[in-house]
N, C-alpha and C positions, 0 to 999 in steps of 0.2 A: 612293499606293501603300500596298503591303501593311503596311508596318512602322509603327507610329503615333507620332506624333513625338516622344513622350518614350521612346521606344528609341534615336530616333537618335542616333547620336556627334555631339556637339556642340563643335564649333571655338572656339579659346579662346584668346588672345594668345601668339602664338609666345614662349617663355622665349627663347631664344639670337639676339640680334641680328647675333651675326657668326659669320661662316665658322668651320665645326667639320671636329673628325675627317680624313677623308680627302680634302677639298676640297669637302664639300658644306656649303651656306648652312643656315643655320635655316631650320626648315622655316616654307612659308607659312600655315600652321593647324596647331593640333594639335588630336588629337581624345583624349576619355574614353572607353574602350573597355574599362572595368574589367568583368569580369564576377560575378554575387553570385546567390549560391543564398538565397533566402528564404522562411521557415517563416511561415505565418500573419502575414503582412505586416511581420515584420521582417526583416533581413539576419541570417543565420547564418554565411555564409561569401564571401569574396570573393577574385579570383582578378586580380592584378594583370596587363595586357597591354601589351606592348610591341610598338610597330609602327613602320614607316617606308613610306612612298610616293613613292616616285621615277619621275622621267620618263626616257626612253632616254638624253637629253640630260645625265643626271646631276642635275638639279634635286630637292631634296627639298621636294615639294609640301606633303606631309605628317605630321605623326608623334604618336606613344601615348606617354606616357610619354618613355621615352630611344630613338630612334629611330637611335642608334646603338650601341646597348649588342651586344657581342661576346658571339656563343652560337654551339654546336654546331649546323650546318648541316643534320646527319643525312640521311634520305632526301630532302629539297629538293634535294640536289645532284647525283641522280640525271640528269638530263638533259644535264649537261656531263661528269659521269664517262664517258657512252657516246660522247661527240665522239669521241675522237681514231679509236675503230674508225670511226663514221659517214666521218669527214672523211678519212681513209686508203684508203675506199673497201672495207675490210674486210667489211663488211654487206655489199654487194651481191657480191663474191666468192664467199661463202660461201649466197648466195641467200636471204638471211633479208629478210622482208618487212615491212611495217609493223606486222605484229600482234607478231613478234620484238621491232621496236623500242621499238611501247610498251611489251611484257612489260620490259624491259631497263630502263626508265623508271619501272617502276611499284612501289609498296608492295603488291603484291595480295595477293585473300582466301584465297588456296589454294585456291580452287572446282576442278571436273575439266579447264575448260578452260586455266587457268593452269598448273595441274600437265601438261597431256598436252603444251601449248607449251612450258614451259621444261625437258620430255625431251626435244622434238623437237630442240630448240637444241642439246642437248647431244650427242643423238645425232650430228649432224651434222659434230660436231667429233671424233666417234668415242672419247667420253668416256661417263661415266655420273654417277648422283646422288652415288657417293662422291668425286669429285673437286670437288665443289663446298664449297666453304668454311666457308661456312654453316651452322649448327647445323638439325636440326629445330626445328620449332614448332606448336603446332595452328593451322587455318587462323583468319583473321582474322574471315570471312565467316562468318555462323552457316549458310549452306547449304553451304559447305565443312567445316565442321565435321560437318554430317548425314551429307553425300556420304561424307566419309571411313570414319566412324563404321558408316553402313549396307554399305557395300564389307567390314566388319572388319578395319580398316586402321589402324596407328598412323601417325602424324606422323614425314614424312620430310625431306629436307632441300629437296624440290623444293616441298614446303609451305613451305617459308618465304618469306616477303613479297619477300625479295631475291633469290630463284632466279633470276630472270631478270637482273638485274644481274649477278649471279657469272658466268653463261652466258657474258653478253656481255664480261667481264673476260677468262675464258678463252680465248676468241675471238682476244682481241686478244694474250694473251700468245703462242697460236701463230704470231699473223701477224707479231711481232717476231722469233719462232725463239728464246722465252725459256721457261723450264721452266713447266710450268703448275702444279706442287707451289712453294708458297709463294708463288702470285700476289698472295695479301692483305699481304703484307708490306710497309710500307711504303717497303723500299729497292727493293722489285721496280720493273721498266720498267714493269709496267702501271697500279702506285700513282702512280709518278713521274709519269706521263703525264696522269693523272687531276690530280694536284697541278696540274700547267703550265694544266690546262685550266681549272681551277677558279679561280686566279690571272688568267687571262687576262679570263675574263668578269664577274669579278666588279671587277676594275679595280687589284687590291693585289699588291703582291710578295711571293713567297711567303715573307720573312721576316716578315710583318705577319700570316700565316695562323696559327693554331694546329693542330697532327696530333695526332689521337689516332686509338683504336680504336672503332667504329663497333658497334653490337649484333651486325650479321653480320659480323664480323671483319676487315674491309678499314677502311681510312684513312678518318676525318671531320676536317671542317675545322671552323675555331671563327672566326667573324668577323661585322662588325656587321651590324647587319640591314639598314642603308640600304645596303651592299653586293650583298647578298643581291637586296634588289628592285630594284636596279640591273642585274644580270645577267638578271634575267627581261624589264624592261623591254625591254634590249638584245636576248635572244633573238629576242622577237615581230616588234621594229623590224627585225633581221635578216633575218628570215623575208619580211617583207611586199619587202624592197629587195632579194629576190631569193636570196640565201646559201641552197643547197641543203641542205648538213646543218641549219641550222635550221628550213626551211622543212618539211624533213620531221620533226623533232622535233616541232613543235608541231601539224602534223598527224596526226601517228602518235598523238598524247595524244588531242588532240580531237577524233578520227574512230574512236577505238577507247577508248572512257573506260572500259568494263568490265574491262577487261585492265589498266588502270591502278592500277582499285581493286578492284571488284568488286560484286555484289550488294548491292544497302545502304548502301556505303561512300561516304563523303562524297564525296572527289574525284570517282569516278563520276558519283553524284547532280549535282552542280553543275556540271559539263562536261556535261551531258548538259539540263541547263537553260538554261546557257545559250547554245547552241546552234554552239558552237566560239567562241565570243568571249572565255571564259575559259579557261585554262591555269595548272593549278593543281595542288601536288605538297605529301602530307602528309610532315612528319617527325615523330618519337619528340619524347617529354619537351615538347608544347607547340609546336612551332613549323611553320611553314606560311608558303609563298610560292608568289604566284601571280602572274599577269599578266593586264592586260584587253589584248585584243586590237588590236582598234581604236583604240585610244587609245596602245598602248605605254608604260602606265603598268604597272609592277613596284609589289608590295605585299609585305612580310613580315613575320611577326610574331611574337612569342617569350611564352607563359603563364608568367608568370613562376614559378610552382610546377607547371609543367609538365601541368595535368592537360586530359586532351582535353575534360571536361565544358566545359570555357570557351571551347575553340580553335574550335569551330564557330561559336557566336553570335559570338564575334569576327570569325569570317572575314566573316560574312554582313553582318555591320552594318559592316566597311569596305568591304564590296562596295556596298554602298546608301549609304553616304556618296560613293560615285566614281560613282553613275546606274550601275550593270551589273549589277543584276538585273533578270531578269524578272519583267514583272508581266501573269498571276498568278503566284507561285512555287507549285512543287510541293508539295504537302500535306508529302512529306518532309522537305523543308528548311524549311518554314515552320513547322514544329516545332520547329525548332531554335533557331529565333528565341526564344522565350517556353518554353521545356520544362517542362511541368506536371512536378514533385517528386510522387511517389506514397506513400504509405505499404506497408505487404504487402498490405491489404483493395483496393486499387487505388484509395484516397481521391486528391483532389487535395489537399495539404496545402502546397505552396508553387510556387515556378518560380526558372526559371535563367535570365537573362538579362542584356541588359547594361544598367547604369545600376544604381541603388539606391534604396530608398523611404525617405523621410524623415517625421519628424513631422509628421502629419496625412495620411498615403499622397500625398505629392505626390511623384511621381517629378522626381529629380536628377539629375546627372551626379556622380559620384564625385570625389573630388578627387586 
């Protein structure tokens, strides 16, 4: 395999022998997937990573640190926030296709294709950019930034990585006959529908889910990592079992990965590399949730300090531990396994990777 043995997450003895939390048993294995930054073979920084690996039956197969740590789910919840619109037939009534569904699940890069699609979704509703509750920000993809600058434009709400999700929420508001103004507020029927969908898929009562305001202005949910992972495992199992809305979400995301992320965006590169067998969704502040389709296994992780530089190596390490990465791995992803730290002259001075350097340059797993 492409990852050296000394970089693989190493299983350790399960820490908890008894059932814990929301009905999950103790993990069958635990992994150490902390990410470290070295300089001249000495650890300079360490990022603690918590993770849960859960199958569709709700078995906690593996964990890292605290697999039931409650965290904010951020954009990883998007495939479930669109479910009320999809399951009620609202998507089809609008004539929205799989590409529109992919954008509704996306944290897109604000590239021209993303912006045009979001604008067309709004136009089909008789709405425009100003109806979006999300604020403007620079495109997340470098290509998107360059395209915007070359066109002499400034960031708009359409460039917001969540504009597709917001367009779908506006569609749901119209379908319900509710006001489109204020659709982002927690008490609005659209957000209540999203709350119900998240509760159903994660297997948690609403009373056990925290609610806050996401970066894009709509509701965001706080729940244990294990329940996040379980929702993705259940999603891909339901898709395989013939549940049409679930199948459409998984298919839209894996067949249109560019729309989910964008040029050189991690989720896009990973889903392209895995050929449809991994469906994944990034979230802000170091949260990631993904599923291995053919095995109906869900994984959720949180980088404790929210650092994105630790997020991608940890995702790849966990996928490798599950045997779900292609061999060979594309260069763009391989470079994230052990990313070189360079100085301003471009000279290599260290690495960002899973694991830690110990005395005598021996690779060890962080405790």
